[in-house]
N, C-alpha and C positions, 0 to 999 in steps of 0.2 A: 616508378616507385620502388624504393630499395628494399631488399629482403630483410626481415626482422632478425633472422639468424643466418649468419654467413654460411655458405655451403661447405666451406672447408674450415677445419678447426685454425684458431689463432695461433695455436703451439702445438707441438707433438704431444700426444697423450692428453689432450684437452678433453676429449670424449670420456675415455675411462676415468679421468679425475673427476669430472662432473658427476659421473654415476657414483663414485665413491662418496664424494661429499654428499649426495643425495641420499644415500643409505645411512650415513652418520647422522644427519639431520633427522631422518624418520626415527632412527633409534633414540635420539635425544628427545624427540617429541613424545615418544612413548614413555620414557621415565617420567616427564612433567605430567602428562595425562594421569599416571599411576599414582602419583603424589597428591593429585586433586581427589582421590577416592574419599568419599564421605562428606566432601565440600561442595561438589558440583555434581548433579545427576548426568549420567552419561549421555542422554538425549540433549540436555542443555548444553553440555560440552561440545557435542556434535554440531548443534545448530550454530553455535559462536563460532567454531573454527571454520565452518563450510561459508557462513556468511561473510566473515572477514576475508577468507580467501577469495571469494566471488568478488568482493569489492575490490580488492587489489588486482585481480585479473581484468575487471573492467576498466580499472584506471589504466592499466598497461595497454589494454586494446585500444583505450581512447587516445592515449599520447604517442605511443610508438608507431612510426611510419610503417604501412605494410600489414598492419593488424586491424584494420578498420572492419568493422561488422559488414558482412556482404550485403548487398542490397536485396538479394533473394535467398531464401533458405528452402530448399525443396522440402516438401511435406514429410516423406518417408524418414529421411534422416533426422529431421527435426524431432518427429515422434520417437524414433529410436533413441536419440540422444536424451530426451525427457524421461523415458523410462529408464534408461541407463544410469541416470543421474538419482532416480530415486530409488532403484534396486542397489546401485553401487555406494551411495552416500547417505540416503536417508536410512535404509535398512542395513546394509553391510557395515558401515562405520559405527553405527549404533551398537549392533551385536560385538563389533571388535573393541569398542571403548568398554563395553560392559565386561568383556573377557578380560581386557588389560586391569580393570579394577578388581577382578576376582583371582586371576592366577598370574598376574603380572606381566609386563610386555615381552619379556624374553620368550616365555612359553607360548603367548597368544600368537606372537609374531612368527614363531617357528610352525605352529598349527596352521596358520594363514597360508603358508607355502603350498597347502592342498590346492589353493586357487589355480596356479599355473597347470597342476595336473588336470584339473576340469577343464580349463581352456584347451588343452591338448586333445582332450575327447570331444569337445565341442566343436572344434574345427574339423572334425570327421563328418559332422552332421550337416544336413541342408540348413540354411543356403550356402555355407562354405564348402563341405565335400572336398577338402584340400588333401586327398590321399597321398599327392605327391610329397608332402611334408612328412609323412610317417612311413616312407616307402622301405626303410631300412631297420636294422635292429637297434642302432643308437637311441633314438628318442623312446622306444618301448622300454629299454633298459633304465634309461632316466626316470620313466614315468614309474616303473616298479620300485627304484631306489627311493624316490622322493615319497611314494606311498608308505613304504617301510618306515622312513625316517619320521613322517607325521604320525603313523600309527605307533610308534615307540613313545613320542611325545604325548600323545593322547591318553596311552594306558599306564605310562610309567607313573612311579611316586613322585609326589610334589617335590621340588627342589627345596633345599633348607631356606627357610625365610626367617626374617625377623619377627613376622607376624605370623601365628598358629593359622593355618588352612584346613578347616573342617571338609568331610568329604562331599557334603552336599554342595557347598560353594565351589568346590574343584569340579564337580560334575557340570554346574551350571557355567564355569568359566570354559571348560572344554568345549561344552555344546556350543555356546555362543561364538567361540572362536571358529569352529568348524562351519556353523551357519554363515559366519561371515565370509568364509571362503566360498562358500556356495554362491552367495549373492555378489561377490566381487566377480566372480567368474562369469557370471550372467551379465553383469555391468559391463565387462570388458569385451565380451562377445558382441553385446549390442552397439558398444561404441566402434568396434573394429568394423562392423558391418556398416555402420554409418559413415565412416571414413571411406570405407569401399565405394559408397554411393556418392561420394563428393563432398563430404562434410569438411570445412576447414578445421584445422586441429585446434587453434587457440580459441576462436568464437565457440567452437564445439566443447572445449573445457569450460568455458564460461556458462555455457547453456546447462551442462552437466550439473555445475556446482550451484547455479541458480535454481535448478530443479530439485537438487537434494535438499537445499535449504527450505524451499516452499513446502516440500513433503513434511519436513520436521515442523515447520510452522502449522500445518493442518493437523499433524498428530497432537501438537501441543494444545491446539484449540479444541480438538475433539476430546481430549483427556481432561481437559480444564487445568492443565500443568503449567501452562505458559507463565502465569504469575509467580509460581514457585521457582521455575527456572530463572526469571528475571532477577528474583530475590537473591539466589545463589550467586549469580555472575556478577551483581552489583557490590557484592561484600568488598570492602577494601582490598585492593591488591589482585583480586581474581582476574578480572576482565584484562587489565594491562598484560599480565601473565599469560592469558589464553591468546590474545592478541599477538603478542611476540612469538609464542609457540606456533600460532597459525601461520604468521610470516614466514618463519623459518621451515617448519616441518611440512606445511601443506602447500603454500604459494611457491616458495623457492624450492622446496623438495621436488614438487611437479615439474617446475621449470627447468631445473637441473636434469631431471630425467629426461625430458624432451630433448634437451640440449645434447645429452650424452647418446641419445638414438642417432642425431643427426651427425654427431661428430667421431663416434666411435667406428674403428676399422670394421666392426661387425655388429649386428643386432644382438647376437648371442653374448659377445663381451659385455655391452651395456646391460643387458638384461641380468646376467649374473652378478655383475657388480652392484646393480641396483638392489639385488636380493640379499645383500649382506647384513641387513640389520640385525638378524639373529645373532650374528657374530659379534657386532659391536656391543649388543646387548648383554653379552656375558660378562665383560668387565664392568660395564655401565651399571647392570642390575646389582653386581656385587659391592660396588662402591657406594651407591646411591640408595639402594634397596635392602642390602644386606642379604641378597640371595646368593647362596653359594652353589656353583655349578656341579651336578652329578655326572658320573661317567655315562651313564644312560642318556641324559640330556646332551651331553658332547656328542656321543654317537648319533643320536638322533639329528642333531644339527648338521653333522658331517654328511649323513646319509641323504637328508632332504636337499641340502644345497648341491650335494653331488648329482643328484637326480635333476634339479632344476637346470644345472649348467648341461647335463647332456640332453636335456629337452630344449634347450636354447639354441644350441649350436647346429 
């Protein structure tokens, strides 16, 4: 059975290019999601994008040679991936989308760069205990730089926006972005552990997406909001827009991310290029949302991305 992804890149710089395109797609998805504010509840939007992405990954697993679902799935990796999907997609993405709705995709994405810092701390703890990865000054310097950048973004004044932003809404947006980063880190650590225990990558991604979607259905059923979610999504033009965004921003974005990790000269290069969404969102937010970048915001972006770069290499 042939490999679904060739071991070597089809042309020079294919890996870095895939990472760059992935970060651009995520940035574009953030703009679309922000423009749906007031039209679709964040949890309904999260359910739609995750369910559509899960369906697309399922189709890919079914039709691409080499991606067939394994005949056995060990219990521990299975449980870890289910919990990872709930924390990373049901909880994290819901907080993140709420943050995008409140403070805009640029600032929310920048605050979400706290997640790599938390993952850095997490790998020092059992069951990872990977002290060899942090045995020199460089990753610690990156950790501190990224924390300073996130702190500047969290405590600074709101960027100039076309829509007024009151203090309470800003606090909610910052809080939700930071909570999203915490749950994203937890989801990543659990998924990383599942892979270490033998979980296949693509079926594992499908299981996470399915678990995240199921978690949202349970939340909607428990809160009796599923009918309202359905009504908002079936307004003319909404679901096709969400489907296109889920295809490019979630399904294709995740796929290019995985390809970039396989084809880039180093994991560090792929990681930092995949983290460039806050940079692309500076011009995109200005053009489509009327957000004017501030010096503090630009400094926070530079510090946080510089920190992530040092953490990644």
